[in-house]
Every structure is written in C-alpha cells, then in structure tokens.
C-alpha positions in Angstrom: -0.1 0.2 0.1 2.4 2.6 1.3 6.0 2.3 -0.2 9.2 4.1 1.1 9.2 6.7 -1.8 5.6 7.6 -1.3 4.4 9.2 2.0 0.7 8.7 3.1 -1.7 11.4 2.6 -4.3 12.5 5.0 -7.2 10.6 3.2 -4.9 7.3 2.8 -4.2 7.3 6.5 -7.8 7.9 7.3 -9.0 5.0 4.8 -6.2 2.8 5.7 -7.1 2.7 9.4 -10.6 3.6 9.2 -11.9 7.4 9.8 -12.1 7.4 13.3 -8.6 5.5 13.9 -7.2 7.8 11.1 -7.9 10.9 12.6 -6.9 9.9 16.1 -3.4 8.9 14.7 -3.3 12.4 13.0 -4.3 14.2 16.2 -1.8 12.5 18.2 0.9 13.2 15.5 -0.1 16.8 15.5 0.5 16.9 19.2 3.8 15.2 19.1 4.7 17.9 16.2 3.6 20.9 18.5 5.6 19.3 21.4 8.9 19.1 19.2 8.3 22.6 17.6 7.4 23.9 21.2 10.6 22.6 22.5 12.8 24.3 19.6 11.1 27.7 19.9 11.7 27.4 23.8 15.6 27.1 23.2 15.6 29.5 20.6 13.7 32.4 22.8 16.2 31.7 25.9 19.1 32.0 23.4 18.2 35.1 21.2 15.7 37.0 23.5 16.9 35.6 26.9 13.2 36.1 28.5 12.1 33.2 30.8 9.3 31.8 28.8 7.6 28.6 30.1 7.3 25.5 27.6 3.9 26.0 28.1 4.0 29.6 26.5 6.4 27.5 23.8 3.3 25.1 23.1 0.7 28.2 22.9 3.2 30.0 20.3 3.5 26.5 18.4 -0.2 25.8 18.1 -1.4 29.4 17.3 1.5 29.7 14.7 0.5 26.4 13.3 -3.0 27.3 12.9 -2.0 31.0 11.3 0.2 29.5 8.9 -2.1 26.8 7.3 -4.8 29.2 7.5 -3.0 31.9 5.7 -1.8 29.5 3.1 -5.3 27.9 2.9 -7.3 31.2 2.6 -4.9 33.5 0.4 -3.6 30.6 -1.7 -5.7 31.8 -4.3 -3.8 35.0 -4.8 -0.6 32.9 -5.4 2.1 31.0 -3.2 4.4 34.0 -2.8 1.6 36.2 -1.3 0.1 33.3 1.2 3.5 32.0 2.2 4.5 35.8 2.9 1.2 36.5 4.8 1.9 33.1 6.5 5.5 34.3 7.6 4.0 37.9 8.8 1.6 36.1 11.0 4.1 33.8 12.7 6.4 36.7 13.4 3.7 38.7 15.0 2.9 35.9 17.1 6.4 35.2 18.1 6.8 39.1 18.7 3.9 39.4 20.8 4.7 36.1 23.1 8.2 37.4 23.6 7.8 41.0 24.0 10.4 41.8 21.2 10.6 43.5 18.2 10.7 42.3 14.6 14.3 41.8 14.8 14.1 39.5 17.8 11.1 37.7 16.4 13.1 36.9 13.1 16.0 35.7 15.2 13.9 33.4 17.3 12.6 32.2 14.3 15.9 31.5 12.5 17.6 30.2 15.6 14.6 27.5 16.3 15.6 26.3 12.7 19.3 26.2 13.5 18.6 24.5 16.6 15.8 21.9 15.1 18.9 21.3 12.5 21.5 20.3 15.0 19.1 18.3 17.1 18.2 16.3 14.2 21.7 15.7 12.9 22.9 14.7 16.4 19.6 12.2 16.9 20.7 10.9 13.1 24.3 10.5 14.2 23.6 8.9 17.5 20.8 6.3 16.4 23.4 5.4 12.9 20.7 6.7 10.4 21.9 7.5 7.2 20.2 10.4 5.3 20.2 8.3 2.3 18.1 5.4 4.0 16.1 7.9 5.1 14.9 9.9 2.2 15.1 6.8 -0.2 17.7 8.8 -2.5 
C-alpha cells in the first residue's frame, strides 16, 4: 500500500486505518509535532531574547503559529504562493513578536535560531542512532 518512496496522505491514513482511527492518529501526530516545535521555540527564545518563557507558552506559540500559517496558506492560496507564504510568515512573526515581547528583529532571530536548533538536534539524533540520510530519504 505505502512504499518507502510515497508517503501516505491524510485521506490515505484515514482510509487505511478507518476514519476514526485515522483522525486519532493524525491528532496524536499533531500533538507530537507541537511538542517538538515548542521545544525548538523555547530553546531559541532563551538564546535570542533571553526572556524566560515557559514550555507551556512555547506550546501555545507553536499551536497558534501553526494554525495561523495553515489558515493563511489555505485562505490566501488563490492569490498566489508567494503572497500566501509571505502572509503566513508575517502572521507567525507577529505571534512570536507578541509572545516574546520583542521587536521584529527579535522575532526573526527566534525563528531563525529555532530552525538552526532543529537542524542541529536532528543531525545529532541521526548520528547517535546511526541512521543515514540516504536511507531516510530513499535517494
């Protein structure tokens, strides 16, 4: 059904496991995603802004940031990809800016550092687990 080279989509997950179980799996995956993204935002906020934010606040930022980005891309997608992604980025930066009580540069810094932290952690995890990038991507 699913091969290494084609990842399942939302409808495929729902039909493969039944609608209820598929939605439950998607909900669990979304929760795990939020917890991981919140960790990256929490670490980046500590590094860039130096403001002590709680992990709970980081989860809130990750949740509302994800909802805002998805909504902007869906609602503004008809105006072009560049406009919808630009609006999504501005909305996410507004959420980070307000949550960390910082300016635009601080919000951009938190966003960039969170990406760098994510890359570093993923590389370390891959190295520790002995996984190869070629094996993960199927290239």
